[in-house]
N, C-alpha and C positions, 0 to 999 in steps of 0.2 A: 118481685117477680122470682122463680125458683131456679135451679141450677141448671137445668135444662134450657131454661131460654137466655140463660147467664151467657153459654156454654156457643148457644148460635149465634150471639149476638155479636159474641169475641168474634166467632170466625166468619161472619158478612166482613165485620171492621178489617180484617186482616186480607179477603180477596179484594177488597173495591181499595185499599190505600196502597194504589200502583198507580206508577205515573206514568202514561202516556209515552212513552220514548220513543225513535228510534228502533229498528233494528236491521243489523247491515243485511243487505241487498244481497240476493243467489250470485249480482257479478262481480261483489265484491267478498263474499265466501270462495270464490272460484281463484279470483286472483291470490286472497292471503294463506289461502290453502297450500298454493305452491310450496309453501313456504316453513309448515309444517313439516317432521317427518315423524314415523311410527320406531319406536325403539326396542330394539327386543336383543332379549339377553338369555343363550342358551346354557340351562345348569344339565353340572354334572347325570342326574338321575332321567333324563330324556323330556325333564317337562321344562319350559322357560319362561324370563315373565319380559310381558309387555306394557309399551309405555310411550309415549308421547316425546316429540320435544322438539323448538321453532328456533330459524336459524337467528341469531343475536351478533348487534357489529357487524360480522362480516363474513360470509359465507361460509369461510373455515368452521365457525361455532355455531355450536346447538348447548339451551337451557336444556336441563331436564329434572327429575326429581334424584333427588342423590339415592333412596332409596333403592331405588332398580339398579345404578347401576353400581352402590356397595359392593366394592372384592370383586363384582366383574371381570373374568381375564380376556372378554370378548365380546363387544358390543357392536354391536348392527343396527345403521341409520337407512333405513330405505323411504325414497324420496317418492311416496305413493303415488302422484304425476308423472313423473318421468318415466319411471319404474328400474330404476335404479338404486345399487344399496351401497354402503362404504362401513367401513369399519372407522370405529373411532377410538379415543384415550381419553381418560376424564385428565379435565389442565385445574382447574381449582373446585371445590367445594365449600359448603359451609353447611353446615350440620342442621345448626338452631334454624332454620328457615329449610331442612330440606331438598336444599336447592344444590345444583352438581352443573358445570359447564365443560363440555365433550371438545374438544376440536376432531372434524369430520375429515381423513385422509382421502384427496385429492376430490373435494368436495365439486356438490355444480354450481356451476353460474346460478346464485336463489338469492335474493332479494331480502334483506334480513327484517323482520317485524321494528316498526317502532311501539317504545314506550310513551304508556301517555304521563304526563303531568301533574293533570285536576284529577282532586279526589273524589271518590267515588260515592254515591250519595245511596240512601236506602228507595230500594224498589225499582234501579234504572236499566233499564234494558242492556242483556250478558248474553254475548255469546261465546259459548266452546267449543276449539275446532279439534280430535282428539280421534285414538283410533282402540276402540273397546274393544276386548277381548281379543277374539282372533276375525277381528270383521277385516277382510280386503282393503276396505277402501275407508278414507277419512269419514266419521261422521262430525255432526255438529247438535251442541246441547242447547236452546234459546233458557237462558238462564235471569235473576234476578238476588239484586246484592239485599237479602234480611237484616243482615247487621253483623259488628263488628266483636272482636271478642277473646279476647287469651285461651291457645288451645284447650288448658286445661278444663272451662268453662263449658265445651261441647262434647266433652266426650265421655263414652262411657265408662262411667268407676273405675267399673271391674279392667280396664286398659289402662290408667291411668300409670298405675306404677309399672309395668311391662313398657310401656312407652320411656317412662324416665330411667326404667335400665337400661336399652336399649341409646338414652343417649341421642336420640336423634326422634323428632324434631323438638326443640325444646315447648316445654309447656309451658311456659310465659308469653309465646311466639301470638304474637296479636296476630290475628286469621278473620276473613271472610267465611262466612257463612251465609250460603246459599240454598236456595229454593226453585219451586217449579219442577226442574232435570235435577235427578242427581248425575254426577260427573263419576260415570260405570269404572269398573276397573280396567285397566287401557288407558284412562284420561291423565293420569298422573305424570306430568309434568307439560301441560296441553298448557297451552294460551286461551286466557280468556280476554274476550276481545271487549273495547264498546262500539258503543255506534258508529266511530269515526275510524273503526277499524286496529287504534293503537291499544298496545297489552294493559289490563288495568290488572293482572292476575296471576298465578299459573295454577293450576289446577293441584291438588295434591289429598292424598286419602290412598284411597283402596281397603282402608281399617274392615276388617272381618265384622261384621259384630252380629255375630248368627248366621240367622238367616238373608241379611242386608248388606250393603257398602257404607257407609260414612267417608265423607269427602267433605274438602271445602277446598277456598282458594286463599294462595298466599300471597300476600303484596304484593304490587310489582315493585316501591320500595326496596323490596329483598334483594331484589338484585342488581343494587350498588354495591350490599353487601358482601357481594356474595364475589362480584368484580375488585374485591380490596381482601378479601380472605386469603393471609396463609398459610391455613388448615395443612396439617400433613394426611395425604391419604392411604391405606397401604390396602390388601388384598382383605381384611375381613368383612364378610355379610351382613345385614343382618338377621339374627338368628331366632325373631320371637316366631314362635305358632301361628298366634294369632293377627300382631302388628302385620298390616299389608298383606299378605300371606293373597288377598283377591285379586292382588294381580301377577299372581302365577295360574297357569295358564296348561294346556294340558294335564291335564287331571284326570281324564279319562277319554275314551269317542266323545262325537261333539254332537248333542243332540239337540232337537230344533221342535217347538211345539208348537203348530199354530193354530192360535182361538181368533176367532173374527180376523181384524189387520194386526194383530200382535201376534209375533214372534218371542217367545219362549228361550231364550239360551239357557242349557244347564251348563250352568259357573262350575258346581262343586261337588261333593257327598261327604257330609259332615254326621257326625254320630251322636247321639241323646246327650250325652258326656260334654262333646266338643259342642254342641248347643247351648247347655245348660249355664257352660264357661265364659261362653262368648254372649249372653243375649241379651241386650235392655233394647225390650218393644218399644209399642207403645203403650203396651200393661204388663211390666215385667212382676207387678204380685201375679196378676192371674194365671202368665207361663208360670211362673214356679207354681202355685198351685196346680195346675194339673200336673207340670214333671213330678209332682210328688205324689199324684195319686199314682201312679208305676208301684207295684209289690217293689219291697226290698230288695229281696230275692231277681229281682234281674239285673243281667250287666248293660249298664244305656251304654258302655263301650260297643255292643252288638247289634246293636237298636239305628239305625242308617234311615238316612233319607237324603233325597235329592231335591237341589236347590237351582230351580231355577230362574232367572230373570230377562224383564221385556228391556229392551234399552231407551224408547221415548219415557217411557212411563213411570219406568223403576217399580213398578210391581213384578211384585214376589211369589211363585207356588213354592210350597215346597211340600213334595210327597213322599211316601213313606218307600223306601227301595224296594222295589223288588215285587209289585205287585202288579198287577193284570194294570192296564190303563186302555184305555179308547177311546177317542176326539169325533169327534162332531159338531163343525164352524164350529160354534162359540162356546162348547160342553166338553167337559173331562170328565171321563167318568173311570173311579178307581177300586178296583174291589179284590179281597182276601183271598188266598186259593178255597177256602172253608166255604166262600161269596157270604157268609155272617155278616161283613161290617163293606158299605159301599158311599166314598164321598163323589158327591159332586160337587163341580169349580164349575163357576160359568162365567164369561167375560162380556161388558156391553163397556161399547165407546159412546161417544160425542152423546153424552148426557148433562140433560139442567140436574138441579136436585130433587124437583118435582117428578122428571125420569126415573132418578132416581129413586125415588121413592115407589111410584110406581112398579120397576123391572125388581123390587126389592121382594116388594108382598106376592110378585108373579110367583120368583123363583120360592119361596119360601114355601109357599103354595102347593107348587110341584113337588118340591122335595119333601112334603112331608105327607102327602094323600089326601086322603078324606077317608079313611075307612077306619081311624083310631081320632079318641080326642086327646089333645095336648094340651097340657101342663107345664108351665114354668120350671125350671128346677132354679132356685132363686139364687143357687150358691154358685151359678156361671153364668147369670144374666143379667148383661145390663140394662138399668132402668131406664137410662135412655143414653144417645149418642155420645161418643168421646171425640173429642176436638184435638185434632195438634195443628200448634203454628203456623205450620208450611202446609195448611191447606185441608189435611188429613181428615176426615171421618172413618169414624171406625163406630162396630156393633156387636159385638154379640154374646148369643143367647143359647141356652138351652133348654130340652124338653124331655118329658119321659112321653109315650103314646098308651094311653091307656082302651083295652076293650072291656069298660066294665067298670065300680068304685075301686076295686079292689084285680083286676089284672093288668099289673102295666106287661108290653110286649114290646116295647122299644123305644130307642132313646136317639137323640137328636141332636146337635150341637153344630150353630150355624157361626160364621165370620161374615161379615158386612163392610168393605172396606172400599173408598170415594174418594177420587183426589183428582182433582183435572179433568175433570169429565169422562173419567173411566172406573168404573164398576167390576171389584171382583165379588164374587157371590159366593162362598163356601161352605158345605152340608154335609156332615158326615153320621150315617145312622148305623144303630148296633139293633137288629132283627131281629135277635135272642133276649131281650133283657126283659125277661120273663124270674116267676116266684122258683121254678128250677137255678136257674144262673144264678138268684140272686144268693138263695141258700148256700150253694156251691161254693158261691165268693167267699160269704162272710164263714164259710170254716174251712177256707184253707187258709183265707188269711188272719184265721184264727191262730191255726196249726204252721203257719208261716210254710205254709206250698207241702207238707210235711206227708202230709193223711193222700190215703189213695185215692186217687184219679183227680190229681192236684196238680201235671206235670198240665194236663189238658187244660186246665185253667188258667194256669200262668203264663199259657201261652197265648192262650183268648187274649188274657186284661194287656200284655205288650202289644198285640196287634190292635186291642181299642182305643190303647194309651197312646201308642204311635199314629196312630186316625189324629187321634182328638189335639195332638200335638202340632201335627201339621197343618190342622184347619188354622189353628190362634197362631201361625205363624203366617197365615196366606196375606199379604199387606203390600205394606209398599216404604222405600227405603226411607230412612231419614235424612 
């Protein structure tokens, strides 16, 4: 059996090994949602942190994530169902599990959620209730448990040292790794519920991993340690530039992109330097290979990307900043000022794997056109799809379009990412990939872009690099 067949067999095993456990009903969610509150922390720079909490033990108290309320002088608690807002103060913290207990001033008469006593089982159906990003109303995520492990074992290696320096949470903390739908920014502190409506975990994370966010659930047993904690808490907030930064909203104007029945919300803008420092994707080696194709002369801090994420699927779109964007139903087209480059991103939903294959082939044919002969560039082409344990299937390709055996004309890179019935198709085409460009590029690279006419070539290669990195990062959150 070849590697592709082995990977396909593994992916099918992951998809089929699900227990048919019950989900919460709409009536249960409506009742339990009254005990879930939105936590907002205004920041001095005009931004704010968003998190979720839930009423615990009595109406005066709520459990939430410590990293959100750490150092906060003003904590706002909103009862979304009742349309009321209250202030709150921190009463207890337990840094090792990133938990905090807050006391609500003049609380509403809301019932406390009950904690589960039974252990979680693999693939058990779960529901998380919370407030993602700038959403005005509570949202729900259907989840299941994929594994339990120490936190250090699921984190990107680039962030382990940073989290250790923050001192929160403990890297040896045993957490629940979730699958199916990501916990989006703002779900930190949310209750993760079983089919009986009891809390089995607390949503945590919001860790920014390049274009994506990483999240997990803290076992409900850690709440007892929070209640017994005597740790002191002061006015110092967590200062990491990457860790938990995904919970910070109001980074700019709210921008939504509607594709088919999916709404992509702009989460943040990041530079190439920041993405290179924080990203661990499904293909980190391939990403680094692309980043390293940028000329050394480029200032990576000035190459910017807008990052969008869709709430229900975790699909992430990465678009070079300040490009021209047009949207038509299921498709986005992105072009640069010179019309030398064109990126096309298309979304399809509710697909099975056969339909995914058919749609991918259709997209590829439309993106390539029929006027050139296309040959694969093995440097950037997967020989078979790659599979991730959470069900993601991804394939990336690169082609040179030829008009005759010695006359290259265009270069195209593609990403196809498929998860839970949602397919992302992305392609970028460079239209002037001809002998003249290749000769100019070689001269300029050899002179470190000091030769005459190389400033325009440098700009051209910067735009091309930004477009290809964006295509590579268009995928699904971990």
